[in-house]
N, C-alpha and C positions, 0 to 999 in steps of 0.2 A: 671356575669355569667347569671343572671336572664334577664338582658337587651338583651344579645346576643340571649337566646333562645326565648324571646319574639319577637325580630325583625325577627328572622327565621320563627317563627310561622306566623307572619303577611305576610311575602313574600310568604310563602306556600298558605295562603288563597288568596293572590292577584293572584297568579299563577293559582289556581283552578278556580276562577271567570273568568280570561282571557280565560282559556281553554275552559269552558263551553260557554262563549259568542262566541267565534269565531269558535268552532267546534260543535255547537248545543247541546252539553252535554246531559244530561238526561232530558226527557220530551220534547224536541224539541224546547226549548226556545234558543234564540241567535240571532246572526247576520243572517239577511235575512230569519228568520224562518216563517215569515207571509206571504212572497212572494211565490206564487205558480208558478210552471213552465208552461208556455203556450206551446202547441204543434202546432207551426206555420210552420211545414215542409210541403212543397207541395209534390205532387206525383212525380215530376221530381227530386226533392231532395232525396227522398226516393230510387227512381230508381238508381240515381247516387251513393248513399251510397251503395246499395246492389251490383252493379257492381264492386264498388271498394273493397268491402269486398270479392267478388267472386275472383278477381284477387290475393288478398293477400293470400286467403286459397289456391290457386294454386301454389302460389310462395313459400309456407313454405316447409321446409324440413321435411321429414317424422320423426316420433318419433323415438329415438333411445334407446339404452339400455347401462347401465354401469355395467360391471362385474369385480369382483375383485377376483383374485386367490391367495389364501393364503395357502402355503403348498400344500396339495393335495386336497383342498376344493375350491368350487366355491361359491361366495357370490353374490346374486343378489337380490335387493330390501331389503338389510340388513338382508337377511336370507341365511343360508347354504343351498345349493341345489345340487342335484345330476346332473351329466351331461346330462343324459336323460330328467330329468324335466326341466333343463335349456333350452334344445333345444326345448321342447315343449312350453315353454314361448316365446323364440325368434321366434318361427314359427308363432306366432301371428303378428309379426311386418312386415313391408313392406321390400321387398328384398333390397331396397335402403336405409334402415335405417342405421344411423351411429351407430356402436357399439364400445364401448371403453372398452378395456381389461386392467386392471390395475393389475400388479403383484408386491407384496411386496418382501422383501428380503428373505422370507422363501419360496416362490413359487417354486415348482419343475417345471423344464423345461418341462419334459414330459407331465405335466398337462396342461400347456399352450398350447402345441403343439396339444394335443388331442382335445382341444377347438377349435383351429383354423382350424385343419382338418375337424371337424364336421361342422364349419361354411362354409368352402369351399364346402363341399359335399351337404349342404343345399342350396347353392347359395348365401350366404352372402358374398360379396367381399369387403364391405365397413366397415372394421374394422381396429381399430388402437390399437397397443400394446404399453403400456407405463409402466415404472417402477417407483416406489415410491422412 
């Protein structure tokens, strides 16, 4: 039993040393720690990167929201919230934001319907209703 524990201890120590070597561990020692990174990008490369980043920002979908309906309660960002407060939070989103409404087994149909009616009134048409 002592031999097995000793062997396991040696393996753990070797694993720690390998981790510190490859991932620079504590204190910055390890593989490639002495090499500095040179900044050899030219102005044209920087411009190309900026234009590429700009197109990816435009292609991104707007941020969305996930709402859970449980019984007669709305849960948004892991907190119970009233319908009026929920609509205040949703109004901060873009009109094209994707909103996911998840209803559990105890969700009241009229509670989900009230939420979708409010979303329609506010101009949010991009919502999906799912059940658990």
